C-alpha positions in Angstrom: 341.0 188.6 -41.7 340.5 185.9 -39.1 337.5 186.5 -36.8 339.6 186.5 -33.7 341.3 189.7 -34.9 338.0 191.4 -35.6 338.2 193.6 -32.5 341.9 194.4 -32.7 341.1 198.1 -32.6 339.2 197.7 -29.4 342.0 196.0 -27.7 344.7 198.2 -28.7 346.5 195.0 -29.8 350.3 195.4 -29.5 351.3 198.9 -28.4 354.8 200.4 -28.6 356.8 201.1 -25.5 356.3 204.9 -26.0 352.5 204.4 -26.3 352.5 202.3 -23.2 354.4 205.0 -21.2 352.1 207.8 -22.5 349.0 205.8 -21.5 350.4 205.1 -18.1 351.2 208.8 -17.6 347.7 209.7 -18.7 346.1 207.1 -16.4 347.8 208.6 -13.4 346.0 212.0 -13.8 343.6 212.3 -10.9 340.0 211.5 -11.7 340.8 210.1 -15.1 342.6 207.1 -13.6 339.5 205.0 -12.8 337.9 205.7 -16.2 341.0 204.8 -18.1 341.5 201.6 -16.2 337.9 200.6 -16.8 338.3 201.2 -20.5 341.6 199.3 -20.6 339.9 196.5 -18.8 336.9 196.5 -21.3 339.4 196.5 -24.2 341.2 193.5 -22.8 337.9 191.7 -22.3 336.8 192.6 -25.8 339.9 191.0 -27.1 338.4 187.7 -26.1 334.8 188.6 -26.9 334.4 186.2 -29.8 337.4 184.0 -29.5 336.5 180.5 -28.5 332.8 181.4 -28.0 330.0 179.1 -29.0 328.0 180.2 -32.0 324.2 179.6 -31.8 321.4 180.1 -34.2 318.7 182.6 -33.1 315.3 183.4 -34.6 315.5 187.0 -35.8 312.0 187.5 -34.2 313.7 187.5 -30.7 316.2 190.2 -31.7 316.0 193.9 -30.9 318.1 196.8 -32.2 320.9 198.3 -30.2 319.8 201.0 -27.8 322.0 203.4 -29.6 321.6 203.9 -33.4 324.8 204.4 -35.4 323.5 204.7 -39.0 321.6 207.3 -41.0 320.6 205.0 -43.8 321.0 201.4 -44.8 319.6 201.0 -48.3 322.9 201.4 -50.1 324.9 199.3 -52.6 327.1 197.7 -49.9 324.0 196.3 -48.2 322.8 194.8 -51.5 326.2 193.1 -52.0 326.1 191.8 -48.4 322.7 190.3 -48.9 323.6 188.6 -52.1 326.8 187.2 -50.6 324.9 185.7 -47.7 322.2 184.4 -50.0 324.8 182.6 -52.0 327.3 181.5 -49.4 325.5 181.8 -46.1 326.4 183.9 -43.0 330.1 183.2 -42.4 330.6 185.8 -39.7 328.3 185.7 -36.5 326.8 188.8 -35.0 327.2 189.7 -31.3 324.2 190.0 -29.1 323.5 190.4 -25.4 320.5 189.2 -23.3 318.0 192.1 -23.3 318.5 194.1 -20.1 314.7 194.5 -19.6 312.9 191.7 -21.5 313.5 188.1 -20.6 313.9 185.8 -23.6 314.9 188.5 -26.0 318.3 189.7 -27.2 319.8 193.1 -28.1 322.1 193.4 -31.0 325.5 194.8 -30.2 326.8 194.7 -33.7 325.8 192.9 -36.9 322.5 194.8 -37.5 322.8 194.4 -41.3 323.5 190.7 -41.1 320.5 190.3 -38.9 318.4 192.3 -41.4 319.6 190.1 -44.2 318.6 187.0 -42.2 315.2 188.4 -41.6 314.7 189.3 -45.3 315.9 185.9 -46.5 314.0 183.9 -43.8 317.1 182.4 -42.2 318.0 182.1 -38.5 320.9 184.3 -37.6 324.2 182.9 -36.4 325.3 184.8 -33.2 327.5 184.9 -30.2 325.7 185.7 -26.9 327.6 187.7 -24.3 326.5 189.3 -21.0 327.6 193.0 -21.4 326.9 196.2 -19.5 325.9 199.3 -21.4 329.4 200.8 -21.6 331.0 197.6 -22.9 328.1 197.4 -25.4 328.9 200.9 -26.7 332.6 200.3 -27.0 332.1 197.0 -28.8 329.5 198.5 -31.2 331.6 201.6 -32.0 334.8 199.8 -32.4 333.4 197.1 -34.6 332.0 199.6 -37.1 335.1 201.7 -37.0 337.3 198.7 -37.7 335.1 197.7 -40.7 335.0 201.3 -42.0 331.2 201.0 -42.4 330.3 204.4 -40.9 330.7 207.7 -42.7 332.1 210.7 -40.9 328.7 212.2 -40.2 327.4 208.9 -38.9 330.3 208.7 -36.5 329.6 212.4 -35.4 325.9 211.7 -34.8 326.9 208.5 -32.9 329.2 210.6 -30.7 326.5 213.2 -30.1 323.9 210.5 -29.2 326.2 209.0 -26.7 326.9 212.4 -25.1 323.2 213.2 -25.0 322.7 209.9 -23.2 325.1 211.0 -20.5 328.0 208.8 -21.6 331.5 210.1 -20.6 333.7 211.5 -23.3 336.4 208.9 -22.5 333.8 206.2 -23.4 332.9 207.9 -26.6 336.6 208.3 -27.6 337.2 204.6 -26.9 334.2 203.6 -28.9 335.2 205.5 -32.0 338.9 205.4 -31.6 339.3 209.1 -31.7 341.2 211.8 -29.8 339.9 214.9 -28.0 340.4 217.2 -31.0 338.5 215.0 -33.5 335.7 214.4 -31.0 335.3 218.1 -30.4 335.0 218.7 -34.2 332.5 215.9 -34.6 330.3 217.2 -31.8 330.5 220.7 -33.1 329.4 219.7 -36.6 326.6 217.4 -35.3 325.3 220.2 -33.0 325.6 223.0 -35.6 324.2 221.6 -38.8 320.4 221.4 -38.6 319.1 217.9 -38.2 316.7 218.2 -41.2 319.8 219.1 -43.3 321.8 216.1 -42.1 318.9 213.7 -42.7 318.3 215.0 -46.2 322.0 214.7 -47.1 322.2 211.2 -45.7 325.3 209.2 -44.8 327.4 211.0 -47.5 330.1 208.3 -47.5 332.4 210.2 -49.8 332.2 213.4 -47.7 334.9 213.8 -45.1 335.6 216.0 -42.1 336.9 219.1 -44.0 333.8 219.3 -46.2 331.5 219.0 -43.3 333.5 221.8 -41.6 332.8 224.0 -44.6 329.1 223.4 -44.3 329.2 224.0 -40.6 330.8 227.4 -41.1 328.1 228.3 -43.6 325.1 227.3 -41.4 326.5 229.0 -38.3 324.7 232.1 -39.7 321.0 231.8 -38.7 319.9 233.1 -42.2 321.9 230.5 -43.9 320.8 227.7 -41.6 317.2 228.6 -42.6 318.2 228.7 -46.2 319.8 225.3 -46.0 316.6 223.8 -44.6 314.7 225.3 -47.5 317.2 224.1 -50.1 317.1 220.5 -49.0 313.3 220.6 -49.4 313.5 221.8 -53.0 312.9 219.6 -56.0 316.3 220.6 -57.4 318.0 219.2 -54.4 315.9 216.0 -54.3 316.5 215.4 -57.9 320.3 215.1 -57.3 322.1 211.8 -56.8 323.1 211.1 -53.2 326.7 211.9 -54.0 325.9 215.3 -55.5 323.5 216.6 -52.9 326.1 217.8 -50.5 328.0 219.6 -53.2 324.9 221.3 -54.5 323.8 222.5 -51.0 327.3 223.9 -50.2 327.5 225.7 -53.5 324.0 227.2 -53.0 324.9 228.5 -49.6 328.2 230.0 -50.7 326.4 231.7 -53.5 324.2 233.5 -51.0 327.2 235.2 -49.5 328.4 236.7 -52.8 325.9 239.6 -52.9 328.0 242.7 -53.7 325.3 245.0 -52.5 325.3 243.6 -49.0 325.6 246.7 -46.7 328.4 247.0 -44.2 327.6 245.8 -40.7 326.6 248.4 -38.2 324.9 250.8 -40.7 321.3 250.8 -39.5 318.9 253.6 -40.4 315.9 254.3 -38.2 313.4 257.1 -38.2 309.7 258.0 -37.5 307.0 260.0 -39.2 303.5 261.3 -38.4 301.0 263.6 -40.4 299.8 266.9 -39.0 296.5 265.5 -37.8 298.4 262.8 -35.8 295.9 260.1 -36.7 298.7 257.7 -37.6 302.3 257.2 -36.6 305.0 255.4 -38.5 308.4 254.2 -37.7 310.9 252.2 -39.8 314.2 250.4 -39.4 316.4 249.8 -42.4 319.3 247.3 -42.1 320.0 247.0 -45.8 318.9 243.4 -45.9 315.5 244.3 -44.5 313.1 247.3 -44.1 310.6 247.1 -41.3 307.7 249.6 -41.3 305.5 249.9 -38.2 302.2 251.8 -38.1 300.4 252.8 -34.9 297.5 255.0 -33.7 293.9 255.5 -34.8 294.2 255.0 -38.6 297.1 252.5 -38.6 295.1 249.5 -39.8 293.3 251.5 -42.6 296.4 253.2 -43.8 298.4 249.9 -43.7 295.7 248.2 -45.9 295.9 251.2 -48.3 299.7 250.8 -48.6 299.6 247.1 -49.2 296.8 247.3 -51.8 298.9 249.9 -53.8 302.3 248.3 -53.6 302.4 247.8 -57.4 301.7 251.5 -58.1 304.1 252.6 -55.4 306.9 250.3 -56.8 306.3 251.6 -60.4 306.6 255.2 -59.1 309.8 254.2 -57.2 311.3 252.7 -60.4 310.5 255.7 -62.5 312.0 258.0 -60.0 315.1 255.9 -59.7 315.5 255.7 -63.5 315.1 259.4 -63.9 317.6 260.1 -61.2 320.2 257.8 -62.7 319.7 259.3 -66.2 320.2 262.9 -64.8 316.7 264.1 -65.8 
């Protein structure tokens, strides 16, 4: 693909008459008008972002990362292929940078982080186009470039959307950056906000896992107990021993298995009672939900009696088992 067409998805290239009418109607809706016009203007400017621009060579030492990260991991097979291609043929496609907004003499990468990393590793200067961009135009260009190249996985896009929202960016900017609609953005944000961060980090980019599978995982970890279980599972040796492509499936299977307990009591059946001996030196209360049994001891001898119970749990459990066996056998 020719370089001048790299940002076609940002510009919205040629739109049909129906699309143009729909956009016009949307743009006339009250407060959304100014935002839509600004995004359209950015898209039109982005169309010319690299076309006809001078390409310069920059020392990678003067480059800084984008202020918004869009990747979970980078040490994948695609990166290795990119590095070897650049080593053999040189850097054919320039990166895009902007003058650093706070540090004179430095540049912030808009897109092309991996090409800059390769140049750093190989000891080459990086070929770049330098553009003066504001933060929102930076975000749109970075998101659209990665979307156009299909470099980001679903979860990386979801995390990118969440980071932008947390930074205070408008949803219209996020949708434009990722080329998504309201429904998909809502689902992305829901997944990124529901699945615990340690779980996402352990799973990684998961490039073969799409929206539907992440929706399955989200439904599982909506339950606090399963969210805690998921965090424990991703720390296990069994999980870590899996290949990256198998980790997601293993975690999801383990969480689903937790919900197949046939003895799980019906919701709402909670048993609670209290007990005290005649001398009133200790008072006990318990609460049984089926999944848990909580015993609380109070009063004068509570600590001593509690230690006695805990030190005789083996004996008490054997007595319980014998009683249960005799009861089931009809003796």
